[in-house]
N, C-alpha and C positions, 0 to 999 in steps of 0.2 A: 452759327451752329444751332440746329433745332433742339427742342427739349428732348425729343426721342433719341437723337444722336448723343446728347449729353448723358442721358441715362444709360445708353449702351456703353459709352466710354467709361462711366463710373463702375458699371458692372464688370467690364473687362479689367479695370484697375483692381477691383476686389478679388477677381479670379486670379490675377497675377500675384497679388499680395498673398493670397492663400497658397498659391503654388510655391512662392518663395519661402513661406513658413514651413510647408511640407518638406522642401529641400533642406531647409535649415535643421529640421528635426532629424531627417534621415542622416544628415552629416554628423550631427551630434551622436546619434546612435551608432554610426560607423566608428566614431572614435571610442565609444564605450566598448564596442565589440573587440577592438584591438587592445584594450586595456586589461589589467589584472585586478580590477576592482572586485570587492566582495559583492554578494547578492544584495545586501542591504544598501551598499553605496550605489549600485546600479539602479535599484528601485527608487532611491531618493532622487537621483538625477532624472529618471523618467517621470516621476510624480511632479517634480518641480517644473520641468519643461511643459508638461501637460497643463498644469494649473495656470502657468503664465500665458501660454499660447492661446488656450481656449477661453481663459478669463473666468475662473470659478473661485469659490471660497476655499475649497479643500479637495484633496484627491487621495486616493489610496490604491495600492496594489495588494490583492489578496491571493496568496498561493494555496493550492489545495495540498493537503498532506499526502505523502507517498505511503503512509501506513494504512493498511487495509482496515484496521480497527477504527480509524478516525478519518474517513474520506473527506469530511467537510471541515476539518480542522484548519483554522487560519494560522499559517506558520509565521508570516511576516506581514506587517502592514506599515506602509509609509504614508505620511500625511503632511500637508502644509501646516506646520505647528502653530501658526498665528490664529488658527480657527479651531484648534483642539482636534480630538479624534472622532472618527465616525462612531455613532452609537452602536453598541454590540448587537442589539436586536435587529437593526437595519442590515448589518453585515451578514448575519445568519440568513435573513430573509432573501437578501440579494444573492448570496452564494448559492442557496438552494434553487432559486429561479435560474441562475446561470448554469448550474449542473444539469438541470432538466432541459433547458431550451438551447443553450450554447449559441446564442446569437446576440447582437447588440440590443440594448434596452434604453429607451428614453422615456422619462416621465417628467412633465413640467408642473405637475400638481400632485404631489405625493399623497396628500390627504384624501383626494377623491379617486385615486388610481385603484381599481379593483385588485390589481396584482399585489397591492400592499394593504389589503383590507385589515389584516390583523394588527396593523400599526396605528389605526385610526384613533384609538383611545390612549395612545402613548404620547406624552408631551415631548416633541422633538423639534429641532431647529433646522431640519433638512426639508427643503421645499421642492427641489428638482434634482434629478439624477440622470447621468449618462454613464452607461457601463458597457464595455465591450469585452469579449472573451480573449483570453490568452491561450492559443492553441499551438501545439507542436505536432506536426504530422497528424492532424485531426484528433489529437488527444488534448483534452482540456486540462490545463495546469493551473488556471486561476483567472483573474479578471482585473482590468484597469477601471477604476471607478472615479467619477468626478461628481461633485455636489455643489448645488446652488450657483447657477450662472449669474454673474455679476450684472450683466446688461441684457435684458430680454430673456428669451427662452433658448433652450438647446435646440439646434437645428440639424437638418440632414447633413449640412456641411460640417458641423461639429462632429457628428457621428462618423463621417467619412475620415476626417482628420485623426480622430482618436483610434479608429480602426487601423489606420496606417501605423500609428504608434504601437498599437497592440500587436499587429502582425510582425513588425520589425523587432519588437521587444521580447516576444515570447521565447525565441530561440536563444537570445542573449542571456535572459534570466535562467533558462533551463541549463545552458552550458555552464554558467557560473555556479548554479546549485550543484550540478553533477561534479564539478571540479572541487567544490568545498566538501562534498560527501566523500570523494575519493581521497582527499587529503586527510579527512577525519578517519577514514578506514586505515590509511597508512599509519597515522599516529597511534590508533588503537592496536594495530599489528605490532608496532615497535614496543608499545607498552606490554603487550602479551608476551613477546619474546623476552623482554627484560624481566618480567615477572616470573616466567617459567625458569629462567636461568637462576634467579634468586631462590625460587622454591626448590629446584633440584640440588642447589648447593647446600641446602639445609638438611637433606636426607643423608642417612649413613652411607659411607662408601663401602663398608664391609659388614658382613654378618658377625655377630659377637661369638666368641668362643667361651663356652661355659660347660663345666664338667657335668656329664649326665644328660645333656640335652642337645638336640640338633635344631637349630633355629635359622630361619631365613626370612628376609623382608624384601618386598618388591613393589615398585610403583610404576605404572604405565600411564603417563599423562595424556589426557585429551586436550589438544592444543588450546582450544578456546575456553576451556573450563578449568580453573585452577582451584587448589585448596586441599587435596589429600596430603596428609602428613603422617610420617611414622618416625620413630626414633628409638634408640637403645641407649640407656645410660648405665654403665657399670657402677655398682655400688660395692661397699665393703662386704667381706664375708661371703663371697660368691653369690651375691644378690644382683639382680638385674632389673632395672626399671624399663618397662615396655609400654610404649604408647602408640596409638593409632587414632587419627582423627580426621575431620573434614571441616575446613575453614569456609565460612560463608563468603560469597562473592567471587570475583575473579580479577585478574589483572594485578596492577601494582598494589591496590588496597588489600587484596587477599594475601599477597606476598609479604606485605608489611605486618599484617596480623599474624601470619604464620611465624615470622621472625620473632615477634613479641611473645608468641606462645612458646616457642622453643627456649627463649631466654628465661621465661618465667618457670617453665617446667624443670629445666636443668638446674636452676638455682634452688628451687624448692625440693627437688628430688634428693639432693645431697644433705639437706637439713631436716627433711621429714621422713621418718622411718616407715611410715604407712601411707597409703594412698589418700585416705579421707582428709587429713589435715593439709596434704599437698594440694589436692584439687580445690579445697575450700579457699586456700590462699591464692591459687592461680586464678580462680574465678573472680576474686575480689580485685586482683591486679588488672586483669583484662577488662573488667567492667569499668574500671577507673580511667583507662587510657584509650578506650574505643567508644564509638557511637553505639546507640541502643540497638540499631539494626544489624550490628556485627556480632557474630557468635561462632562458637566452635562446638561440634559434636565430638566427643572424646572418650576413648577407653584408655584407662591408665591402670597398670598393674605392676606389682613388685614380686618377682619370682625368686624364691629362696631355693637354690640348688641343693643345699644340704638337707633341708626339711621337705623339699619337693612340694612346696605349698605356694599358692598364688593369692596374694591379697589384692583386691581390685576395686575400682570405682568406675561405673559406667555413666558418663554424663551425656545422656541422650543419643548415644551412638548405636549402630547396629550391634546387637548382642553377639559377641564371639561364640563360636561353637566349640564344644569339647566332646570329642569322640573317644569312647573307651575301647579297650581291646576287643570287646564283643560287638562293637558297631553301634552301641546305644549312644545317644547324644543328649547333651544338655546345653543351656545357654547361660551366659553371664550378663544378667541385666540389672543387678543391684547397683544403685547409685543415685541418680537424680536428673535434673534438667540440664540443658546445654550450658556450656561455659560462656559467661559474659552477658547473659540475659538480664540477670538481677544482681545487685551488689552482694547479697548474702543469701546462701541457701544451705539447708542442713543435709549435706550429702551423706549417703550411707556407704558402708563398705562391706564387700563380700569376701569370702575366703573359700578356696577349693583345693583339695589334695590332688596332685597330678602324679600318678604312679606310672611305672614303665608300661609303655604301650598306649598311653594317652596321647591324643593329638589335639592341640589347641590351634584354632584358626581364627584370626582376627581379619576383618575385611571392611572395605568401604562399600557404600551403596552402588558404586559403579560396577560392582560384580553382580549383585543380585538384581539390580534394576535395569541391566542391559536388555534391550528389546530386539526381537527379530522382525522380519518383514510383516508379520501378522500383529505386531504391537504386543506380543506376549513377552512377559519378563522372564529372565533366566531363573530367578527365584531361589529360595533357600533349599528346597527339596533337591534340586539338581546339584547344588553345591555339596550337600551332605552325601549324596550318592557318589560323587566323584571322590570325596575324601575316603569313604569306605572302600571303594574299589582300588584305591592306590595307597592304602595305609602302610604297605610294606616298603614304600619308596622313601627316599630321603626328603627332608623338608623342602629343599630347593626343587626337587623333581615334582613333588605334590603341587607346589605353587605353579609350576610350569604347566602341569596337566590342567589345572583349574583355568588358567588364562587361555590355554588352547581351546578348551571346551566352550568357554564364554565367547571367544572369537568365532568358533565354528557355529555356535548358536545364532549369533547376530548376522552371520553371512555377509551380505553386502551393505548392511546398515552401518553408517559411520559411528564411531565411538563417541558417545555423548558426554561421558563423564570420566574422570580419573578412575583407574582401577588399582587398588592397593591391597596387598595381602601381607600378613605375617603368619607363618606356619611354624609351630614349635612341636617337636616330638620328644617325649620323655623316653630315654634309653634305659637299658638294663644296667 
């Protein structure tokens, strides 16, 4: 056998060996496709196979974020742990290059490569890089990256093999990611449904019956936003504690905070004859059992039907409106900051006399901040006008007119926030 024939045979053996490796990788990826592994598990398998087959120190898969605000965010990175992680500055540089060019990259001398000029003065242990794009239907979703070839330099054959891996892996990773996102959406939906059921169970079933007044409460939830709360607590001597608030957050955490709020308010309402000490204690209790970012805007008042007076404290909530028989209005804004923000706060207390013909309207920001297609808000002026126009109606009917007008104003725009109202009319 001649030397030329021997070289030809050796080259054919290398080609066959490479073909076997490619088939082995495709077979492994086929098994991954039919599995129910997580995105991280799939990526780890792909990285491990790539590192072993091509013979490098370490490898990674970088996925681009689906969030418009952070298009270059690295969501997940897998690496051969025996060599540590890819330096952050290299990852950012490499991701930026891949987003711009979306084609394979080879460099066997990182320090002299002009594409990585900004890294020259940085002490790094990466000498060579092979990176190929992960694309799904011509859309870049990330890249597969290998670092430091163990023997020799990266070759065109290495690039071809990693490109095959990238082509076969992209759809697998994307499918797994979409599946996980769908499962997370389903979990969040279940949580929202559970939270909404909890929240609705905390609201009063019936309007209170109190001599000399007509009072009605109503809450219309926006499914994905939770937190509006109102309650009536009957007290001795024809007095009624009235509260309307907005709990921060949504889902289960908001429902739990609302439950804590109700328990605290009802326990304090029966022992505190005036709003100021009641709200001061409720604030202390909520601050002690919730995290600092959880808070409640709250209006709390105690109406005395015999004296026709309302003592109240407004803790950072939309000031309720009081419309007198002549159509003039005032707002109830005496109080202090939101509940739960700080452990102690010197809340103030206001008092107002409500005579026959007065209408008191408490509301959440879902009423006044509802927007139309032009992004205009419904606003307080429209709310005041509706109350004036329908002052002769019952409390329930006034609240219905308000909700109807808000819905008409927003037209096709979806409801973005809970809408909650309490309307109280003082009778003759």
